[in-house]
C-alpha positions as a Python dict, from the first residue, in 0.01 Angstrom:
ca = {
    (1, 'M'): (0, 0, 0),
    (2, 'A'): (-155, 337, -85),
    (3, 'P'): (74, 638, -36),
    (4, 'R'): (44, 856, 269),
    (5, 'K'): (-71, 1213, 228),
    (6, 'S'): (-96, 1489, 481),
    (7, 'I'): (-332, 1778, 530),
    (8, 'G'): (-222, 2024, 793),
    (9, 'R'): (-10, 1848, 1052),
    (10, 'A'): (-179, 1509, 1080),
    (11, 'P'): (-90, 1239, 825),
    (12, 'L'): (-388, 1085, 647),
    (13, 'N'): (-384, 717, 559),
    (14, 'A'): (-583, 561, 278),
    (15, 'P'): (-859, 320, 382),
    (16, 'P'): (-779, -48, 338),
    (17, 'R'): (-797, -120, -34),
    (18, 'E'): (-1014, -428, 5),
    (19, 'R'): (-1292, -231, 174),
    (20, 'N'): (-1388, -6, -120),
    (21, 'P'): (-1694, 127, 67),
    (22, 'C'): (-2011, 166, -137),
    (23, 'L'): (-2284, 377, 26),
    (24, 'E'): (-2648, 305, -49),
    (25, 'L'): (-2958, 524, -4),
    (26, 'A'): (-3304, 557, -151),
    (27, 'D'): (-3404, 863, -351),
    (28, 'Q'): (-3546, 1156, -153),
    (29, 'S'): (-3399, 1023, 171),
    (30, 'S'): (-3128, 1115, 422),
    (31, 'A'): (-2853, 927, 602),
    (32, 'D'): (-2615, 1017, 882),
    (33, 'L'): (-2277, 842, 862),
    (34, 'S'): (-1988, 827, 1104),
    (35, 'A'): (-1679, 974, 936),
    (36, 'A'): (-1456, 753, 1151),
    (37, 'A'): (-1637, 437, 1038),
    (38, 'L'): (-1636, 546, 674),
    (39, 'F'): (-1264, 620, 668),
    (40, 'G'): (-1155, 324, 881),
    (41, 'L'): (-1065, 523, 1194),
    (42, 'S'): (-1139, 442, 1555),
    (43, 'P'): (-1438, 625, 1714),
    (44, 'R'): (-1214, 773, 1988),
    (45, 'V'): (-1228, 1148, 2047),
    (46, 'D'): (-853, 1160, 1982),
    (47, 'D'): (-917, 1065, 1618),
    (48, 'A'): (-1186, 1331, 1569),
    (49, 'P'): (-946, 1594, 1424),
    (50, 'T'): (-822, 1348, 1163),
    (51, 'A'): (-1181, 1242, 1085),
    (52, 'A'): (-1278, 1609, 1048),
    (53, 'R'): (-998, 1679, 801),
    (54, 'L'): (-1080, 1365, 603),
    (55, 'A'): (-1448, 1459, 596),
    (56, 'D'): (-1369, 1810, 477),
    (57, 'Q'): (-1140, 1680, 202),
    (58, 'F'): (-1402, 1419, 104),
    (59, 'L'): (-1664, 1694, 74),
    (60, 'R'): (-1442, 1927, -132),
    (61, 'L'): (-1338, 1649, -371),
    (62, 'N'): (-1687, 1513, -434),
    (63, 'E'): (-1924, 1808, -387),
    (64, 'P'): (-1936, 1910, -759),
    (65, 'L'): (-2017, 1557, -871),
    (66, 'L'): (-2270, 1502, -592),
    (67, 'R'): (-2441, 1831, -677),
    (68, 'N'): (-2488, 1716, -1038),
    (69, 'F'): (-2619, 1386, -903),
    (70, 'D'): (-2875, 1577, -694),
    (71, 'V'): (-2714, 1474, -364),
    (72, 'R'): (-2626, 1714, -81),
    (73, 'L'): (-2332, 1634, 148),
    (74, 'T'): (-2274, 1810, 482),
    (75, 'T'): (-2047, 1759, 784),
    (76, 'R'): (-2112, 1818, 1154),
    (77, 'F'): (-1946, 1750, 1488),
    (78, 'D'): (-2158, 1634, 1783),
    (79, 'G'): (-1889, 1689, 2047),
    (80, 'S'): (-1736, 1346, 2020),
    (81, 'Q'): (-1762, 1229, 1658),
    (82, 'V'): (-1767, 1378, 1309),
    (83, 'H'): (-2070, 1290, 1099),
    (84, 'L'): (-2138, 1309, 727),
    (85, 'G'): (-2495, 1387, 622),
    (86, 'L'): (-2619, 1271, 282),
    (87, 'T'): (-2951, 1389, 137),
    (88, 'T'): (-3060, 1246, -197),
    (89, 'G'): (-3290, 1407, -451),
    (90, 'N'): (-3482, 1280, -753),
    (91, 'Q'): (-3204, 1093, -932),
    (92, 'V'): (-3128, 723, -893),
    (93, 'G'): (-2811, 556, -1010),
    (94, 'A'): (-2451, 496, -906),
    (95, 'I'): (-2140, 713, -909),
    (96, 'P'): (-1780, 672, -791),
    (97, 'L'): (-1655, 896, -510),
    (98, 'L'): (-1297, 1009, -469),
    (99, 'S'): (-1100, 909, -163),
    (100, 'P'): (-976, 1198, 53),
    (101, 'T'): (-639, 1028, 86),
    (102, 'T'): (-567, 883, -259),
    (103, 'A'): (-785, 1108, -481),
    (104, 'R'): (-886, 787, -659),
    (105, 'P'): (-1243, 651, -696),
    (106, 'D'): (-1212, 414, -399),
    (107, 'Y'): (-1566, 486, -278),
    (108, 'G'): (-1906, 466, -443),
    (109, 'L'): (-2264, 579, -395),
    (110, 'I'): (-2576, 393, -510),
    (111, 'V'): (-2914, 567, -498),
    (112, 'Q'): (-3204, 324, -534),
    (113, 'P'): (-3565, 410, -629),
    (114, 'R'): (-3772, 439, -312),
    (115, 'F'): (-4043, 258, -508),
    (116, 'P'): (-3897, -94, -561),
    (117, 'W'): (-3760, -212, -894),
    (118, 'A'): (-4042, -470, -898),
    (119, 'G'): (-4276, -177, -965),
    (120, 'I'): (-4038, 24, -1182),
    (121, 'G'): (-3999, -262, -1432),
    (122, 'P'): (-4366, -292, -1534),
    (123, 'L'): (-4387, 86, -1566),
    (124, 'L'): (-4085, 98, -1796),
    (125, 'A'): (-4247, -169, -2012),
    (126, 'R'): (-4581, 15, -2022),
    (127, 'M'): (-4400, 333, -2130),
    (128, 'G'): (-4228, 147, -2414),
    (129, 'W'): (-3883, 180, -2251),
    (130, 'R'): (-3895, 550, -2332),
    (131, 'I'): (-3703, 619, -2011),
    (132, 'A'): (-3396, 411, -1930),
    (133, 'P'): (-3082, 441, -1716),
    (134, 'R'): (-2817, 662, -1876),
    (135, 'P'): (-2449, 573, -1834),
    (136, 'L'): (-2207, 839, -1713),
    (137, 'R'): (-1858, 912, -1842),
    (138, 'L'): (-1696, 856, -1506),
    (139, 'P'): (-1449, 601, -1368),
    (140, 'L'): (-1591, 257, -1302),
    (141, 'L'): (-1709, 182, -951),
    (142, 'R'): (-1458, -55, -797),
    (143, 'R'): (-1715, -255, -607),
    (144, 'S'): (-2088, -248, -545),
    (145, 'E'): (-2359, -467, -402),
    (146, 'R'): (-2612, -665, -603),
    (147, 'R'): (-2924, -451, -565),
    (148, 'V'): (-3021, -354, -922),
    (149, 'P'): (-3193, -627, -1128),
    (150, 'A'): (-2989, -755, -1422),
    (151, 'W'): (-3266, -674, -1673),
    (152, 'V'): (-3199, -302, -1622),
    (153, 'I'): (-2877, -303, -1827),
    (154, 'S'): (-3038, -532, -2086),
    (155, 'S'): (-3313, -274, -2133),
    (156, 'M'): (-3056, -1, -2192),
    (157, 'V'): (-2845, -211, -2431),
    (158, 'L'): (-3143, -330, -2638),
    (159, 'V'): (-3280, 22, -2673),
    (160, 'R'): (-2936, 132, -2794),
    (161, 'M'): (-2917, -157, -3041),
    (162, 'Q'): (-3256, -56, -3178),
    (163, 'A'): (-3140, 305, -3224),
    (164, 'L'): (-2811, 190, -3377),
    (165, 'L'): (-2992, -23, -3637),
    (166, 'Q'): (-3221, 268, -3723),
    (167, 'T'): (-2931, 506, -3781),
    (168, 'L'): (-2672, 262, -3912),
    (169, 'S'): (-2471, 422, -4190),
    (170, 'R'): (-2396, 229, -4504),
    (171, 'R'): (-2055, 205, -4666),
    (172, 'F'): (-1898, 101, -4996),
    (173, 'E'): (-1739, -244, -5018),
    (174, 'T'): (-1542, -387, -5308),
    (175, 'T'): (-1748, -657, -5475),
    (176, 'Q'): (-1662, -911, -5747),
    (177, 'A'): (-1946, -1048, -5958),
    (178, 'D'): (-2044, -1154, -6310),
    (179, 'L'): (-2269, -886, -6461),
    (180, 'S'): (-2464, -867, -6786),
    (181, 'A'): (-2301, -530, -6863),
    (182, 'P'): (-1951, -401, -6781),
    (183, 'R'): (-1920, -211, -6452),
    (184, 'G'): (-1615, -84, -6269),
    (185, 'Q'): (-1299, -276, -6353),
    (186, 'V'): (-1357, -559, -6605),
    (187, 'D'): (-1129, -864, -6625),
    (188, 'W'): (-1137, -895, -7005),
    (189, 'A'): (-876, -1171, -7007),
    (190, 'A'): (-1094, -1392, -6785),
    (191, 'Y'): (-1396, -1301, -6999),
    (192, 'A'): (-1218, -1412, -7317),
    (193, 'R'): (-1068, -1721, -7157),
    (194, 'S'): (-1354, -1869, -6955),
    (195, 'R'): (-1681, -1702, -7055),
    (196, 'I'): (-1682, -1669, -7436),
    (197, 'P'): (-1568, -2028, -7509),
    (198, 'V'): (-1868, -2169, -7314),
    (199, 'G'): (-2120, -1922, -7454),
    (200, 'R'): (-2159, -1708, -7139),
    (201, 'L'): (-2150, -1381, -7327),
    (202, 'T'): (-2360, -1195, -7061),
    (203, 'A'): (-2136, -1300, -6769),
    (204, 'V'): (-1883, -1017, -6760),
    (205, 'P'): (-1644, -1051, -6461),
    (206, 'C'): (-1637, -711, -6286),
    (207, 'T'): (-1484, -562, -5971),
    (208, 'F'): (-1674, -258, -5841),
    (209, 'P'): (-1760, -66, -5523),
    (210, 'E'): (-2106, -140, -5383),
    (211, 'L'): (-2297, 33, -5104),
    (212, 'R'): (-2367, -229, -4835),
    (213, 'D'): (-2433, -247, -4464),
    (214, 'D'): (-2127, -292, -4245),
    (215, 'R'): (-2144, -670, -4214),
    (216, 'N'): (-1899, -689, -3926),
    (217, 'L'): (-2098, -432, -3728),
    (218, 'L'): (-2426, -611, -3799),
    (219, 'S'): (-2267, -934, -3674),
    (220, 'A'): (-2155, -755, -3357),
    (221, 'I'): (-2506, -620, -3304),
    (222, 'R'): (-2655, -968, -3344),
    (223, 'Y'): (-2397, -1107, -3099),
    (224, 'T'): (-2494, -839, -2845),
    (225, 'V'): (-2869, -893, -2884),
    (226, 'E'): (-2835, -1272, -2856),
    (227, 'R'): (-2630, -1240, -2536),
    (228, 'H'): (-2896, -1025, -2371),
    (229, 'H'): (-3179, -1240, -2507),
    (230, 'R'): (-3027, -1545, -2338),
    (231, 'A'): (-2973, -1349, -2015),
    (232, 'L'): (-3334, -1228, -2011),
    (233, 'E'): (-3469, -1581, -2056),
    (234, 'G'): (-3353, -1657, -1702),
    (235, 'Q'): (-3509, -1342, -1554),
    (236, 'R'): (-3879, -1405, -1617),
    (237, 'V'): (-3923, -1439, -1240),
    (238, 'H'): (-3896, -1060, -1216),
    (239, 'G'): (-4233, -1023, -1384),
    (240, 'G'): (-4421, -1043, -1710),
    (241, 'F'): (-4271, -714, -1826),
    (242, 'V'): (-3946, -903, -1899),
    (243, 'G'): (-4145, -1058, -2183),
    (244, 'S'): (-4167, -717, -2350),
    (245, 'L'): (-3788, -691, -2341),
    (246, 'L'): (-3761, -1040, -2489),
    (247, 'A'): (-4007, -933, -2758),
    (248, 'L'): (-3789, -633, -2839),
    (249, 'A'): (-3483, -859, -2857),
    (250, 'Q'): (-3670, -1099, -3085),
    (251, 'E'): (-3776, -810, -3309),
    (252, 'L'): (-3413, -703, -3342),
    (253, 'L'): (-3304, -1060, -3417),
    (254, 'S'): (-3567, -1080, -3691),
    (255, 'A'): (-3429, -763, -3846),
    (256, 'L'): (-3085, -928, -3841),
    (257, 'R'): (-3201, -1254, -3996),
    (258, 'G'): (-2923, -1414, -4198),
    (259, 'V'): (-2648, -1221, -4018),
    (260, 'P'): (-2405, -1440, -3819),
    (261, 'A'): (-2345, -1355, -3454),
    (262, 'I'): (-1974, -1272, -3419),
    (263, 'A'): (-1811, -1103, -3123),
    (264, 'P'): (-1612, -799, -3239),
    (265, 'T'): (-1241, -780, -3176),
    (266, 'P'): (-1088, -495, -2974),
    (267, 'P'): (-937, -337, -3289),
    (268, 'Q'): (-1280, -337, -3454),
    (269, 'L'): (-1435, -166, -3154),
    (270, 'Q'): (-1158, 93, -3158),
    (271, 'I'): (-1215, 167, -3528),
    (272, 'W'): (-1592, 205, -3480),
    (273, 'S'): (-1547, 420, -3171),
    (274, 'H'): (-1318, 663, -3350),
    (275, 'R'): (-1511, 696, -3674),
    (276, 'P'): (-1549, 1066, -3756),
    (277, 'L'): (-1888, 1237, -3772),
    (278, 'N'): (-2075, 956, -3600),
    (279, 'P'): (-2417, 1048, -3458),
    (280, 'G'): (-2492, 1002, -3087),
    (281, 'P'): (-2690, 676, -3129),
    (282, 'F'): (-2394, 522, -3317),
    (283, 'R'): (-2143, 605, -3042),
    (284, 'E'): (-2381, 490, -2769),
    (285, 'G'): (-2451, 167, -2957),
    (286, 'I'): (-2081, 86, -2993),
    (287, 'Q'): (-2037, 155, -2622),
    (288, 'A'): (-2318, -90, -2538),
    (289, 'I'): (-2157, -356, -2759),
    (290, 'D'): (-1830, -302, -2572),
    (291, 'W'): (-2008, -346, -2236),
    (292, 'T'): (-2150, -676, -2356),
    (293, 'V'): (-1818, -806, -2487),
    (294, 'E'): (-1644, -706, -2163),
    (295, 'D'): (-1929, -838, -1944),
    (296, 'R'): (-1972, -496, -1784),
    (297, 'G'): (-2277, -441, -1569),
    (298, 'L'): (-2431, -133, -1422),
    (299, 'A'): (-2291, -41, -1083),
    (300, 'G'): (-2522, -217, -840),
    (301, 'L'): (-2544, -522, -1067),
    (302, 'S'): (-2202, -665, -1009),
    (303, 'E'): (-1978, -740, -716),
    (304, 'L'): (-1687, -620, -929),
    (305, 'E'): (-1643, -304, -1135),
    (306, 'G'): (-1961, -141, -1254),
    (307, 'I'): (-2065, 131, -1500),
    (308, 'P'): (-2175, 457, -1336),
    (309, 'W'): (-2530, 547, -1438),
    (310, 'V'): (-2820, 779, -1362),
    (311, 'M'): (-3195, 788, -1417),
    (312, 'P'): (-3394, 1103, -1325),
    (313, 'M'): (-3701, 984, -1139),
    (314, 'D'): (-3887, 1311, -1199),
    (315, 'L'): (-3869, 1250, -1576),
    (316, 'F'): (-3961, 886, -1516),
    (317, 'F'): (-4269, 987, -1318),
    (318, 'E'): (-4370, 1249, -1576),
    (319, 'A'): (-4354, 983, -1846),
    (320, 'W'): (-4563, 746, -1633),
    (321, 'V'): (-4829, 1012, -1568),
    (322, 'E'): (-4832, 1099, -1938),
    (323, 'T'): (-4886, 730, -2021),
    (324, 'Q'): (-5184, 718, -1784),
    (325, 'F'): (-5345, 1040, -1905),
    (326, 'A'): (-5291, 941, -2270),
    (327, 'A'): (-5492, 626, -2199),
    (328, 'L'): (-5756, 838, -2025),
    (329, 'A'): (-5778, 1070, -2327),
    (330, 'R'): (-5828, 774, -2560),
    (331, 'R'): (-6105, 633, -2340),
    (332, 'T'): (-6293, 963, -2311),
    (333, 'G'): (-6242, 1119, -2653),
    (334, 'G'): (-5992, 1383, -2542),
    (335, 'V'): (-5692, 1516, -2732),
    (336, 'I'): (-5364, 1517, -2539),
    (337, 'R'): (-5064, 1742, -2597),
    (338, 'S'): (-4731, 1667, -2432),
    (339, 'G'): (-4476, 1904, -2284),
    (340, 'R'): (-4213, 1634, -2345),
    (341, 'K'): (-4272, 1685, -2718),
    (342, 'N'): (-4284, 2065, -2674),
    (343, 'E'): (-4652, 2064, -2778),
    (344, 'T'): (-4770, 2270, -2481),
    (345, 'A'): (-4505, 2545, -2485),
    (346, 'A'): (-4631, 2904, -2469),
    (347, 'A'): (-4371, 3178, -2524),
    (348, 'L'): (-4338, 3470, -2283),
    (349, 'H'): (-4279, 3794, -2475),
    (350, 'W'): (-4079, 4033, -2261),
    (351, 'Q'): (-4053, 4402, -2344),
    (352, 'P'): (-3782, 4479, -2430),
    (353, 'G'): (-3687, 4132, -2553),
    (354, 'S'): (-3333, 4153, -2417),
    (355, 'L'): (-3467, 4158, -2060),
    (356, 'G'): (-3687, 3917, -1868),
    (357, 'S'): (-3627, 3574, -1720),
    (358, 'Q'): (-3812, 3256, -1810),
    (359, 'R'): (-3892, 3245, -2182),
    (360, 'S'): (-4187, 3007, -2190),
    (361, 'L'): (-4446, 2813, -1991),
    (362, 'V'): (-4445, 2438, -2060),
    (363, 'P'): (-4711, 2232, -1877),
    (364, 'D'): (-4640, 1859, -1868),
    (365, 'M'): (-4973, 1775, -2034),
    (366, 'M'): (-5286, 1943, -2168),
    (367, 'I'): (-5594, 1732, -2246),
    (368, 'E'): (-5881, 1899, -2429),
    (369, 'W'): (-6247, 1811, -2475),
    (370, 'P'): (-6519, 2037, -2615),
    (371, 'G'): (-6558, 2307, -2350),
    (372, 'L'): (-6305, 2157, -2106),
    (373, 'T'): (-5925, 2160, -2066),
    (374, 'V'): (-5734, 1962, -1803),
    (375, 'I'): (-5378, 2081, -1745),
    (376, 'V'): (-5157, 1828, -1564),
    (377, 'D'): (-4826, 1884, -1387),
    (378, 'A'): (-4649, 1574, -1254),
    (379, 'K'): (-4439, 1626, -939),
    (380, 'Y'): (-4208, 1354, -813),
    (381, 'K'): (-4237, 1464, -450),
    (382, 'R'): (-4364, 1320, -122),
    (383, 'H'): (-4632, 1590, -90),
    (384, 'F'): (-4940, 1374, -134),
    (385, 'E'): (-4812, 1112, 108),
    (386, 'E'): (-4723, 1373, 369),
    (387, 'L'): (-5062, 1539, 339),
    (388, 'Q'): (-5228, 1207, 419),
    (389, 'E'): (-4990, 1125, 705),
    (390, 'V'): (-4960, 1453, 896),
    (391, 'G'): (-5202, 1695, 728),
    (392, 'W'): (-5139, 2051, 618),
    (393, 'R'): (-5134, 2214, 962),
    (394, 'H'): (-4871, 1980, 1103),
    (395, 'S'): (-4648, 1966, 796),
    (396, 'A'): (-4307, 2130, 792),
    (397, 'T'): (-4265, 2489, 674),
    (398, 'G'): (-4043, 2383, 385),
    (399, 'F'): (-4304, 2135, 269),
    (400, 'Q'): (-4578, 2401, 277),
    (401, 'E'): (-4365, 2645, 77),
    (402, 'G'): (-4287, 2381, -183),
    (403, 'H'): (-4651, 2283, -219),
    (404, 'R'): (-4758, 2648, -254),
    (405, 'H'): (-4504, 2683, -533),
    (406, 'D'): (-4655, 2380, -710),
    (407, 'L'): (-5005, 2524, -680),
    (408, 'L'): (-4904, 2868, -808),
    (409, 'Q'): (-4720, 2710, -1100),
    (410, 'V'): (-5013, 2497, -1214),
    (411, 'L'): (-5256, 2788, -1167),
    (412, 'A'): (-5036, 3001, -1394),
    (413, 'Y'): (-5079, 2733, -1660),
    (414, 'A'): (-5458, 2776, -1641),
    (415, 'N'): (-5430, 3096, -1847),
    (416, 'L'): (-5309, 2891, -2145),
    (417, 'A'): (-5646, 2717, -2186),
    (418, 'R'): (-5903, 2851, -2431),
    (419, 'T'): (-6208, 2650, -2323),
    (420, 'E'): (-6503, 2756, -2107),
    (421, 'R'): (-6394, 2540, -1813),
    (422, 'V'): (-6041, 2463, -1688),
    (423, 'V'): (-5909, 2202, -1445),
    (424, 'T'): (-5549, 2221, -1322),
    (425, 'C'): (-5421, 1893, -1181),
    (426, 'L'): (-5115, 1817, -965),
    (427, 'A'): (-5018, 1449, -980),
    (428, 'Y'): (-4791, 1305, -710),
    (429, 'P'): (-4651, 952, -668),
    (430, 'C'): (-4756, 715, -392),
    (431, 'G'): (-4731, 349, -297),
    (432, 'R'): (-4996, 86, -365),
    (433, 'P'): (-5128, 54, -5),
    (434, 'L'): (-5193, 428, 23),
    (435, 'W'): (-5365, 445, -317),
    (436, 'E'): (-5592, 149, -236),
    (437, 'D'): (-5684, 307, 99),
    (438, 'L'): (-5764, 638, -72),
    (439, 'D'): (-5965, 458, -338),
    (440, 'R'): (-6178, 285, -73),
    (441, 'R'): (-6252, 623, 87),
    (442, 'G'): (-6310, 801, -243),
    (443, 'R'): (-6016, 1038, -191),
    (444, 'V'): (-5785, 955, -482),
    (445, 'V'): (-5884, 1286, -641),
    (446, 'Q'): (-5915, 1585, -406),
    (447, 'T'): (-6070, 1898, -556),
    (448, 'A'): (-6102, 2270, -486),
    (449, 'E'): (-6290, 2542, -674),
    (450, 'I'): (-6114, 2873, -742),
    (451, 'P'): (-6338, 3184, -749),
    (452, 'S'): (-6311, 3337, -1094),
    (453, 'A'): (-6522, 3603, -1266),
    (454, 'S'): (-6438, 3482, -1617),
    (455, 'R'): (-6484, 3101, -1611),
    (456, 'P'): (-6501, 2803, -1372),
    (457, 'L'): (-6157, 2695, -1251),
    (458, 'S'): (-6083, 2383, -1045),
    (459, 'V'): (-5771, 2242, -883),
    (460, 'W'): (-5725, 1867, -847),
    (461, 'L'): (-5471, 1683, -635),
    (462, 'T'): (-5430, 1319, -727),
    (463, 'A'): (-5202, 1027, -649),
    (464, 'M'): (-5047, 796, -907),
    (465, 'P'): (-4908, 472, -763),
    (466, 'M'): (-4572, 360, -895),
    (467, 'V'): (-4690, 1, -939),
    (468, 'E'): (-4909, -145, -1208),
    (469, 'E'): (-5109, -379, -986),
    (470, 'A'): (-5292, -111, -787),
    (471, 'G'): (-5624, -172, -962),
    (472, 'D'): (-5776, 59, -1222),
    (473, 'L'): (-5570, 375, -1177),
    (474, 'L'): (-5789, 575, -1411),
    (475, 'A'): (-6132, 496, -1267),
    (476, 'P'): (-6144, 781, -1009),
    (477, 'L'): (-6018, 1037, -1261),
    (478, 'E'): (-6250, 909, -1531),
    (479, 'Q'): (-6549, 942, -1297),
    (480, 'R'): (-6458, 1303, -1215),
    (481, 'L'): (-6423, 1382, -1586),
    (482, 'A'): (-6754, 1216, -1667),
    (483, 'D'): (-6927, 1438, -1413),
    (484, 'L'): (-6771, 1751, -1567),
    (485, 'L'): (-6840, 1652, -1927),
    (486, 'A'): (-7201, 1570, -1847),
    (487, 'H'): (-7273, 1932, -1741),
}
């Protein structure tokens, strides 16, 4: 039984251990929870003071972690019950939450993508698995529900195995061999006894250090890749994109041809984990091998303990928009520069240099054609959807302020272009039904002209569906560009 603790005058009891509540929300959503239900109390008014103290302690214990996870937690009292309000942001993943009575990670929170994993998977494949869930150095979640597809952890492990192979250090091993010339330590007695009498004068038995790959580590990598390859074979029902993960696994297995698959022992994992001066990819690769050996899954994959993880959906969406506009540039003869690669950065020179605030402007993308520049800023927000649903006049004040900020930001980027004509484009996510409806009505790209004495300046608002099967995503944009480039 968990120990009793007290705050103020009322004793606080730990929730039943077998409950291990795991909360679940979508990104950019809100939920209102009963504190009494969450902490295993009765909904009676008499228990409201205890629920309030538990809620306050829960907030104080978890607020720093939730803030870093882009989640806001509030409490309120409606006159009869205490409520906890959770508002999620742009990050998806899973984290443990500390109990207000035991200070242990007895609770958990899973934030799912509001666009289903069935759409996220193909996008990850199209982007070359450039974006993947990132594990967190936090306690394991004690329990979670099966909501995240199993291929998600395989994608993360295989990407880490690829990076580990690319950065794998080499080490000296003691080798014994017959050489044509002496090297290292020579066994002259054996040479005189067994080589000279049979005429093998160029077979000098030597013992010497040789630089070789860590065979045990290579065997552990092959073991890990094979485990995930077998697991992925049974997940083809999730979509054809699983084939790209299998192809990556097969590529890694080819690179490890001739290496036996051997599960590492705990002492071996300890030695690798504590090697000095190891680069990040090495440490992350050893960690992924350990997950595989221990059958760890991401929180949300397993009904038992899971690995806390996070994936910023704003970075995911930026990468998806970049993938689309890179394809558009190839099809239309444009040259694309990426903010992700720091190719679009423009320094701000403050006078004096010790003062000032932001040091540079970094648009997400800049695509250039002769006489035309399109500057793109990807925003993982609900703005485009809300504009279609309620319109500008009926939208909330906070929404209007946020959208004005987006417009002013992308217009500031327009000054970075050096061509005769400039288009600034805000790209927002949307679902497939909305995009197809907009496409039928010719409203995927909505434009406005900005009066300017120096050169023509346009603003585009466009929607990018977070699924691959929404038709030709680039056709409306390509048509707009064709019209501009023709004049």
